[in-house]
C-alpha positions in Angstrom: -121.7 87.0 116.3 -119.8 90.2 116.5 -121.0 91.3 119.8 -120.4 88.1 121.4 -117.0 87.5 120.1 -115.6 91.0 120.7 -117.6 92.1 124.0 -115.7 89.3 126.0 -112.3 90.1 124.5 -112.7 93.8 125.1 -114.3 94.2 128.5 -116.7 92.6 131.0 -119.5 95.1 129.8 -121.9 94.2 127.1 -121.0 95.3 123.7 -123.8 97.0 121.5 -122.9 96.8 117.8 -123.5 99.8 115.7 -126.2 99.7 113.0 -123.6 100.2 110.1 -121.1 97.5 111.5 -124.0 95.0 111.8 -125.3 95.7 108.3 -121.7 95.3 106.7 -121.0 92.1 108.7 -124.3 90.6 107.9 -123.5 90.7 104.2 -120.0 89.2 104.6 -119.5 85.7 103.4 -118.5 83.3 106.2 -115.0 82.5 104.4 -114.2 86.3 104.5 -115.3 86.9 108.0 -112.9 88.9 110.1 -110.6 86.8 112.7 -111.1 87.6 116.3 -107.9 90.0 116.3 -109.5 91.8 113.2 -112.9 92.0 115.1 -111.1 93.6 118.0 -109.6 96.4 115.8 -113.0 96.7 114.3 -114.6 97.3 117.9 -112.0 100.0 118.7 -112.4 101.6 115.5 -116.3 101.8 115.5 -116.3 103.0 119.0 -114.3 106.2 117.8 -116.4 106.3 114.9 -119.6 106.5 116.8 -118.1 109.6 118.7 -117.1 111.4 115.4 -120.5 110.5 113.7 -122.4 111.9 116.8 -120.4 115.1 116.6 -121.4 115.3 112.9 -125.0 114.8 113.5 -124.9 117.4 116.4 -123.1 119.7 114.1 -120.5 120.5 116.7 -118.2 123.2 115.5 -115.2 121.9 113.6 -112.6 123.2 115.7 -114.1 121.5 118.8 -114.6 118.1 117.2 -112.7 114.9 118.2 -109.7 113.7 115.9 -108.9 110.2 116.2 -105.5 108.5 115.2 -105.3 104.7 114.9 -102.1 102.9 114.2 -102.4 99.4 112.8 -99.2 97.3 113.3 -98.5 93.8 112.4 -96.4 91.6 110.2 -96.7 91.4 106.5 -99.7 89.3 105.4 -101.7 89.6 108.6 -104.5 91.4 107.1 -104.0 95.1 107.8 -104.8 96.1 104.2 -107.7 93.7 103.8 -109.3 95.1 107.0 -108.9 98.6 105.8 -110.2 98.0 102.3 -113.0 95.5 103.1 -114.3 96.8 106.7 -112.9 100.1 107.9 -113.4 102.1 104.5 -116.8 100.6 103.9 -118.1 101.3 107.6 -117.0 105.1 107.2 -118.6 105.4 103.8 -121.7 103.9 105.1 -121.7 106.0 108.2 -121.2 109.2 106.2 -123.2 108.3 103.1 -120.4 108.7 100.6 -117.3 107.0 99.5 -115.6 110.4 99.3 -115.5 110.3 103.1 -112.5 108.0 102.7 -109.1 109.1 101.4 -106.2 106.5 101.1 -102.6 107.5 100.6 -99.2 105.9 100.2 -95.8 107.0 99.9 -94.9 105.3 96.5 -96.7 104.3 93.4 -96.5 100.4 94.2 -97.8 101.0 97.8 -100.7 102.9 96.6 -101.6 100.3 93.9 -101.4 97.6 96.7 -103.8 99.7 98.9 -106.2 100.7 96.2 -109.5 99.0 95.5 -111.9 99.6 92.8 -114.3 101.4 95.2 -111.6 103.1 97.3 -108.8 104.1 95.1 -105.5 105.2 96.7 -102.9 107.8 95.5 -99.4 108.8 96.4 -99.2 111.3 99.2 -97.8 113.9 96.7 -100.8 113.1 94.4 -103.2 113.8 97.2 -101.3 117.0 98.2 -101.2 118.1 94.6 -97.5 118.6 95.1 -94.4 118.0 93.1 -91.1 116.9 94.8 -89.6 119.8 96.2 -88.4 121.4 99.4 -91.1 120.6 101.9 -91.0 123.7 104.1 -94.4 125.0 105.3 -93.7 128.5 104.0 -93.1 127.0 100.5 -96.1 124.8 100.3 -98.8 127.5 99.7 -101.2 125.8 97.3 -101.6 128.8 95.0 -103.6 127.6 92.0 -103.9 124.2 93.4 -106.2 125.2 96.2 -109.5 124.4 94.4 -108.1 121.0 93.7 -107.2 120.4 97.4 -110.6 121.6 98.4 -112.5 119.4 96.0 -110.4 116.4 97.1 -110.3 116.9 101.0 -113.5 118.7 101.9 -115.7 115.4 102.2 -113.0 113.4 103.9 -113.6 112.0 107.3 -111.0 109.3 107.3 -107.4 109.6 105.9 -105.5 106.2 105.5 -101.8 106.2 105.3 -100.2 103.1 104.2 -96.9 102.0 105.9 -97.0 105.4 107.7 -94.0 104.6 109.9 -91.8 104.6 106.6 -92.8 108.1 105.6 -90.1 110.6 105.9 -91.1 113.4 108.6 -91.4 116.2 106.2 -93.6 114.1 103.8 -96.1 113.4 106.8 -96.0 117.0 107.6 -96.7 117.9 103.9 -99.7 115.5 104.1 -101.1 117.3 107.1 -100.4 120.8 105.8 -101.7 120.4 102.5 -104.9 118.4 103.6 -105.6 121.2 106.2 -105.6 123.6 103.3 -108.1 121.5 101.4 -110.2 121.6 104.7 -109.5 125.2 105.5 -113.2 126.2 105.9 -113.4 123.6 108.6 -109.9 124.1 110.0 -110.6 128.0 110.2 -107.0 129.0 110.1 -105.9 131.9 107.9 -103.4 131.9 105.3 -100.9 133.8 107.5 -101.2 131.3 110.3 -100.5 128.5 108.0 -97.3 130.2 106.7 -96.1 130.8 110.4 -96.5 127.1 111.2 -93.5 126.5 109.1 
C-alpha cells in the first residue's frame, strides 16, 4: 500500500494518498510496481503537484503561482526514466486532464528517443524551442514567425522534463527557459522589450 510504505519512510505523520496517484497505482501490475525508493520520489512529487493543482483550481494569477523544480539523480539503470514515463507523466496528465500538460525534452536525438514513449513523445530542446543551432543570446532569440508554434506547444504545459539536464550547456538551458516563456507569454505576462532586456 502506497500510504503505508511511503508514510513511514517520509515522516511520522500519516500520509494521505491523492486520488490520481491511487488510481494510477491501482492499475499497475504487481511486477511493475515502484520500488520503495521510487515511491518516496513519487510521494515528494505528488505533494508538490497537489499545491500546483490547487492553485490551478483556485485560478490563482499566473505570476503568483508556485514553480517547483525536482532533480532526479541516480546511476544509470536505476529507473529514473521509467519513473518519469510510467508514473510522473501519467499523474500530471491525469491531474490536468490532458497529455499535453507534459513536455519532454533532451539535448540530443538519441536521448530524446530514449525518453520518448508512445503516449508522451520527447523532442530535442532545439525542437521544443523551434530553434536552429545559432548564437544563443537572449536578444537574438526572438521567436519571430515561430511564436505561434511556441504558443501552441507550450501553452498547455504544466510539467517540463529535461533528460540528463546536468549535461546541458548553460546557454542551451537558458534557451529552453526563454523560448518556453515566449510560448507561455500570456501566462508569464512579460512584454517583448522585457524579454530582450533579460539578455
